[in-house]
C-alpha positions in Angstrom: 103.5 36.4 -52.9 106.7 36.0 -50.9 107.3 32.8 -48.9 108.4 34.7 -45.8 109.7 31.6 -44.0 111.7 30.1 -46.9 113.1 33.5 -48.3 116.9 33.6 -48.5 119.2 35.7 -50.6 123.0 35.6 -50.6 125.2 38.6 -51.5 128.9 39.4 -51.5 130.1 42.7 -50.0 132.9 44.9 -51.4 135.3 43.3 -49.0 134.4 39.8 -50.1 132.3 38.9 -47.0 129.3 36.7 -47.7 126.0 37.8 -46.2 122.6 36.2 -46.1 119.3 38.1 -46.2 116.3 36.6 -44.4 113.3 37.8 -42.5 113.3 38.3 -38.8 111.8 35.3 -36.9 111.0 34.3 -33.3 114.6 32.9 -32.7 116.3 36.3 -33.5 115.7 38.0 -30.1 119.3 37.6 -28.9 120.9 38.4 -32.2 118.8 41.6 -32.7 119.4 42.7 -29.1 123.1 42.2 -29.7 123.1 44.2 -32.9 121.7 47.3 -31.1 123.5 46.7 -27.8 126.9 46.9 -29.6 126.0 50.0 -31.5 127.3 53.3 -30.2 124.7 55.7 -28.8 125.5 58.2 -31.6 124.4 55.5 -34.1 121.1 54.7 -32.5 120.1 58.2 -31.2 118.5 59.1 -34.6 116.3 56.0 -34.9 112.6 56.4 -34.4 112.5 54.0 -31.5 114.9 53.4 -28.5 116.4 50.1 -29.8 118.6 49.9 -26.7 115.4 49.4 -24.6 114.8 45.6 -24.3 111.0 46.3 -24.1 111.2 47.6 -27.7 113.0 44.5 -29.0 110.6 42.3 -27.0 107.6 44.0 -28.5 108.9 43.6 -32.0 109.6 39.9 -31.3 106.2 39.2 -29.8 104.4 41.0 -32.6 106.0 39.9 -35.9 103.5 40.4 -38.6 105.0 40.4 -42.1 101.8 42.0 -43.5 102.4 45.1 -41.4 106.2 45.3 -41.3 108.6 43.3 -43.4 111.8 43.0 -41.3 114.8 42.1 -43.4 118.0 41.0 -41.7 121.5 40.7 -43.0 123.5 37.9 -41.4 127.3 37.7 -41.7 127.9 34.1 -42.7 131.5 34.1 -41.3 130.5 35.3 -37.8 126.9 34.0 -38.0 125.5 37.2 -36.5 123.0 39.8 -37.5 124.8 42.9 -38.9 122.0 44.9 -40.3 118.2 45.4 -40.0 116.1 47.0 -42.8 112.3 47.3 -42.5 109.5 48.0 -44.9 106.6 49.5 -43.0 103.3 49.3 -44.8 101.0 52.3 -44.8 97.5 52.0 -43.5 94.1 53.0 -44.9 94.4 55.6 -47.6 98.2 55.1 -47.6 98.2 51.3 -47.8 100.0 51.6 -51.2 103.0 53.3 -49.6 105.9 51.6 -47.8 108.3 53.4 -45.5 111.9 52.2 -45.5 114.2 52.2 -42.5 117.8 50.8 -42.6 120.3 50.2 -39.8 123.8 48.8 -40.6 126.3 47.8 -37.9 129.2 50.3 -37.9 131.8 47.6 -38.8 129.9 46.8 -42.0 129.3 50.3 -43.3 131.0 51.5 -46.5 130.8 48.0 -48.0 127.6 48.6 -50.0 125.4 46.6 -47.6 122.9 49.5 -47.1 122.5 50.0 -50.9 122.1 46.3 -51.5 119.4 46.1 -48.7 117.7 49.1 -50.2 117.6 47.5 -53.6 116.2 44.3 -52.1 113.5 46.3 -50.3 112.6 47.8 -53.6 112.2 44.4 -55.1 110.2 43.1 -52.2 107.9 46.2 -52.3 107.2 45.4 -56.0 106.3 41.8 -55.0 104.1 43.1 -52.2 102.2 45.4 -54.7 103.2 48.6 -53.1 103.2 51.7 -55.4 105.4 54.1 -53.5 108.3 54.1 -51.1 109.2 56.8 -48.7 112.2 57.5 -46.4 112.6 60.1 -43.7 116.3 61.1 -43.5 117.8 63.6 -41.1 118.9 66.7 -43.2 122.4 66.5 -41.6 122.9 63.0 -43.0 124.1 64.1 -46.5 125.6 60.7 -47.4 122.4 58.9 -46.7 120.4 61.4 -48.7 122.8 61.0 -51.6 122.5 57.2 -51.4 118.7 57.4 -51.6 118.9 59.8 -54.5 121.2 57.3 -56.3 118.4 54.8 -56.0 115.8 57.1 -57.5 114.4 58.7 -54.5 113.5 62.4 -54.8 113.2 65.0 -52.0 109.6 66.0 -51.6 110.0 68.4 -48.7 112.0 69.3 -45.6 110.2 69.0 -42.3 111.7 71.6 -39.9 112.5 70.4 -36.4 110.5 67.2 -37.1 112.8 64.8 -35.2 113.0 65.1 -31.5 115.9 63.4 -29.7 115.6 62.0 -26.2 117.7 65.0 -25.0 115.3 67.5 -26.4 117.3 68.6 -29.5 115.4 68.8 -32.7 116.6 68.0 -36.3 115.2 68.8 -39.7 114.0 65.7 -41.7 114.0 65.3 -45.5 111.1 63.4 -46.8 112.1 61.4 -49.8 109.9 59.2 -52.1 110.1 57.2 -55.3 107.6 55.0 -57.2 108.3 51.3 -56.6 108.3 50.8 -60.4 109.6 53.8 -62.3 108.2 54.5 -65.8 111.5 53.7 -67.5 111.8 50.5 -65.6 108.3 49.4 -66.6 108.8 49.8 -70.3 110.2 46.9 -72.4 
């Protein structure tokens, strides 16, 4: 079992910046709001929720429940600010063995390996949380993201046509990707 309060992990990005991973807590309202406020609209328009809406952030902050959603933050140690948010959403009922991954990285920290490191950490956390499968829903247009997930062992299961509806009414195809938390070759000694 993970000690959600004490959990900390330190990593170094490709540019040498030190980053700390920790879970979202009640004091993070301002930092999380700032992360999404600074993000250009074209970066947030493809997220499942309107993260620019303070009601969304307030709801998250008032309903932190690590048994439902494990919210992993990346904090830049130099600037002492939240630079990325990755979540592991637990399935319910017959899908309680499946976790859904969502990752958002601040534009100024992209291309430094942070998203990949966070994905690996979510894989490790999913194993500790006894999940069996992970899934990700990626816009079909986001080829680099699909490639990054493939590089971490995710496989395309299907393409859902016109599945994602933007606020402006435009639809996008979504690629459903999955991988077992522990692959056969990783389980063998």
